[in-house]
N, C-alpha and C positions, 0 to 999 in steps of 0.2 A: 626470496624474501626472508627465509628462516634465519639467515645469518644476522639480519638487521632487527629482529624482534627485540623490543625493550620491555622490561617489567612494567606492570600496571602502575606501581608506585612512581616510577620514573616518568611514565606518561602523564600522570596527574601533575607532577611537579613541572613538567614542561608546559602543560596547559596553563597552570596558574601563574607561571612566570610571565606569560603574555598578557595577563589581565590588568587593565587599568580601570579602577572603579569609575563608574559614570558620575557625572556632576549631580549632586543632590538637588532635590526640588521640594518646594513647599506643598504639602498635601493636606487637604481638609481632613479633620478627624473622622468624618463619616466614610472617607475613602482610605483610611490608614490601615485597616485590618490586613494583616499578612504582609505588610510592607516592612522594610528594614529601617530602623531609626538611624539618622545620620548625624545626630548631635547628642551631646550630654545634656540632660535635663535636670535642673535643680528646682526645688520648691521655692516659690517667691514668698511664701508665708507659712506659718505653722498650720499643720493639718491634724486635727480640727483647728480652725482659726480662733476658737474661743472655748472656754469651759462650757460643756453642754450636759444636759440631763440624759442618762441612759434609760430612764423610765418615765411613764406618766405618773405624776404624783404631786408632791409639794416640796419646794425648795425651802430649806430651813437652816438655822445655825445649829450645828451639831451639839448634842448635850443630852441630858436626862429626859425621860418621858414628860410631856407637857401638853397643855391646851393652848393653842395659838390662834391669833386673829388672822384671817385670810385677807390680805390687803391688796391683792392684784393678781395678775396672770402673766406668765411668759410663754408665748406660743412659738412654735417653729417658724422662724422668719419674722417674728414680731416680739422682740424682747420686752420685758416689763419696763414701765416708764419711771420706775423708782427703785431704790435699793431696799434692803431688808434690815430691820432692827430687831432687838431682843423682844421676844414674845410675839413675833410675827411669822407668817408663812406666806409663800406665793405659789399659787397653782402653776404647774409647769408641765409641758408636753415633752415627749421623747424628742431629743435633738434640739430642744430650745436652749437658748443661752441662760447660764446660771446668773441670777441677779447679783448685783454688787452686795457684798455682805454675807451671802449664803455660802455654805461650804459642804452641803450634803443634800440629798434628795430622798424622801420617804415615798416608797411606792404607794399608789392610791389604795391598793388592797390591804395595806397595813395600817390604815388610819380609820378613825370614826369621825364623820362630818356632822356638824350641827348648823345652826343658823349663823352663818358667817364665821364659824370657828371650826377648828379641826384638832382632834386629839392624835398625837404622834407618839410612838414608842421611843425609847432611848436610841440615839443615832450617833454613829461614829463619823468623824471628819472624813470627807472624800467618798462617802457611801453613794453609789450610783451616779458618780460624776465622771464624765469623760474629759480629761484634761487637755487643754490647748497644747498642740505639738506632740500629743501622745503617739500619733502615727508617724508624723514627719515634722522635723524642725525646719523653720525658715532657713533657706540657704543650703540645706542638705541635698546632695545629689541623689536622685531617685532612679533615673534610668540612664544607661550609657549608650553611646553610639555603637551600632552593630546589633542592638537588641531587636529580635523579631517582635512585631507588634501584634499580640493576641488580644482577646477581649479584656483581660486584666490590665494590660499595658495601656490600651485605649481608655479604659475607665480611669486609670490613674492620671493620664494626661488631662482628661476632662476635669478631674478633681483639682488639678493645679491651675485651671483656668485656660488651658491651651485649646484653642479651636483649630489650630494647624500644627504641623510638626514637619521638620526637615527630614526627608526620607531619601534613601538611595533611589535613583531612577529605575524604572522597570526596563530591563534590557529588551530590545526589539529583536525578534527572531523570525527568520524565514525558513521554511521547510520545503525542500525539493526532494522528490521521490522519483527514481529512475526505474525503468524496466518495461519493455514492450509487453510483457506477460501480465502486467498489473491492470486491473479494472476497478474503477471507483465503486463503492457500494451503491446499489440501486440500478446498476446497468447489467444486462445479461452477459454471461460468460461465453466467450468463443472457445474454439479448440485450443488447448494448451494454456489457457489463461486462468489466473487466480485473482482473488480479491486483494485490493491494496489495503492493508491495515496499518502500514508504516506512517502514512500521512496523519491518520487519526491518532495513533499512539504518540508520535513525536510532538504533535501539537498539544496533546493533553499533558504530556510530561513537561513541556516548556511552560505551559500555563500554570501547572502545579508548582513549578520551581520559581514562580513569581515574574515570569516574562510576559511580554505582549506579542502574540503571534501576528505578524503583519502580512504574510504572504504564504500561501501553500500552492505548490504546482506539481503536476505530474509530467515527467519528461520522457520522451522516446529515447531509445538507445542510439542517439546520433550526436556527432560532435558539435556541429554548429548550433542546434537548438539548446544543447547543454551549456555552451558558452554564453548564449544570449540570456538564458535563464539565470545563470550565475551573476551576470552583470546586473540584472534587475534585482536579484536577491541581495547583493552587496550594497546596492544603492538604498535599500529599504531597511537595513538591519544592522545591529551590532554583532549578531551571531548568525551564521548560516549553517544549517544542518542539511546535508544531502545524503540520502541513503541509497546504497547500491552503486554499482559501477566503479568501485574503487579497487577492484582486484586486477588481474592481469589477462582476463579473457579478451577475445577479439572484439567483443561488443562493449567492453568496459571503457568508457570515454571520459570518466570524471577526472582522473589524474591529469590527463592532457588538457582538458578544459580548464582545470584550476590553474595550470601553468599559463594558459592563454590569457587569463584575467589578472595575472600578476600575483596570485597567491603563492606564498613562500612556505615550503614544506618544513615542518618541525619534527615530525616523525611519520612513518608509515609502517605499521605492523606492531602489534602488541602481543606479548606472550600471555594471552588470555583466551580462555575457552568458556563461552563463545566470545568472539570479538577480534579475532586475529587480524583481519585486513583493515583495521581502523586507520584513517588518515587524519592528521591535524596540521593546520598551518594558519598563517595570517595574511590578510590583504590590507595593508595599512594598519588601522586600529581595529579592523574587523577580525573576529575569530571564525575560522571555518573548520567544521567537523565533517569529514567524509566517513560516514558510518556504514557498517555492513548492510547488505540488503535483506538477509534473513531476519524475520521479524523479532525474534527474541534477542538476537545479537544487536540489533539496532536499539532496542529498549535498554538492554544491559549497558551498552557502551554510552548511551546518552546519560544514564543515571550515574555511571562511574566517572565520566569525563566532562560531558557538557553541563550537567547540572551543577557541579562545583564551580565551573566558570561563571554560570549565570548568578549563582549566589554571591560570588566574589565581586562581580560587576555591580551588583546592587548594594554592596557593602556588608553582606552577611557572612556567616561562618561557612566556608565550603566543606568543612568536615563535620557538619552538625548531625549527620546520620550514622556516624561510626560508633560501634559498640562491640561488646564481646558476648558470646552465647555458648551454651552447652549443646553438643550434638546429641540427638536422640536416635540417630540411625547411622549406619556406616556409610562412608563416602569413598569410593575408589579414587585413588590419586591419578593424575595425569603426569607422565614422566617429564614433560618439557614445558608445560604451561600451567599457570595459575587458573583455577576455575571459579566461576561465579555461579554458584548453585542456587536455584530458585527454591526457597524454603518457606514452609509454614512457620509461624512465629507464635510462641506462647510464653507467658510470664509464669514463673514459679518462685518458690521461696529463695532459691539460690540464683535467681536472675533469669535472663532470657534463655529459652530453649528453641532449637530449630531442627527441622527434618525436611528432606526434599519433598516437593509437591508431587512429582511424578517423573516420567522419563524426561531427560534433560537435553534432548536434541535441540539445536538452534532453530529448527523449523516448527517445534512443538509450542505454538503460541499459548495454548491452554495451560502450559506449565507455569505461566505467570498468574493464573487465577489462584487466589488464596495465598499468594506469596507475600509475606510481610517483610522479607529480608533476602538479601543475597549473601550467602556464606562464601567468604573469600578463602578458598582452599589452596594452599601452596603446592607447587609441583613436588613430585617425589614418587617413590615406589610403594606398593601395598595400598593401604587404606587408612583413613581416619576412623577411629572406632567410637561407638557411643560413649558419652561421658567426657570426651575431649572438648576443649574450648577452642573456638575459632573466632576470628574477626568477622563481623557482619556489617553490611550496609543496609540500614533500615529503609524500607521503601516508602514509609509514611512520611508526611511533612513534619518538620520540627525536630528539636533535639530530644533524644531519648537515650538513656544509658542504663546499663545493668552491670 
């Protein structure tokens, strides 16, 4: 297999070349958080839609200090029922519409009030007035397709009167985990058995990437049950992730089972540590990832290869976690393979800084604890030294850069 190893960058390109974004769907605004917008959105009107008061006070015609007759009130949602003339003032609330004829607002704490009259200081035109269209002009594009909808984006959609938005569909994912030695949490361990963490990890990663997990199964190391499970998984999902069984051991049945269900191989073997035996292929329009069985390898390859595919299927940016960072500790190089080093992440004046969490063995699951990024270290001799910059894949959701 060593002769056929491909670089991580090429593996990602081959994965993304097979992605066909899913058909968008209308999503209620209450369900739109963390979805990917699938349409450009322009404002149907000015925002704010009218000149409004920035203060509680009195709407006036700008000019020198004067005593004015109070002739009405403009409340938020209830504009004054008349305009304003010389020698007059209208009581006004924050956010209320500026009456016709007024061009300034005097805050209530700056006036002296008497019986139906108010004394105001000298006032400049536009004082304490929020102009119509000051935020957004009618017809102006506000959001673009491919935008991740966070709280601010959802709020802006609401301000434009949108109760729904076209969003990329959530990819459906199935997770299959192989290994006779694996026992689900909650069951006692037998001789030579270990806990299955891959089902939980891959399901959580898929959900965080914006997917909907439809099926999770544990498979024995046998050919026919593996084929049957793959058929069920392909029928239920856009993306199938199967961990373990993709190597060349006597009990590794996944590659043969994938061939039996018509999955076409696009690559097998990545020059990556951890993650060397990763398999990727397609079955019709379904994407299939054969991930390593070691728990860290499975999580790392999911993040570097499957997550970008899920993002692209939903119409999002598959490279939204890529950044640069400064090393705070030396990292020995691997002669033949790129490394994905689990690192703690911290922000400093000169950008992101990273250092390894602990020992980096692919079986050391706790090396993922506290890891905010994967430092992508190129192959070579010697070591990278503190102060050098490396490319990192941020493990948190959303776009970050430094």
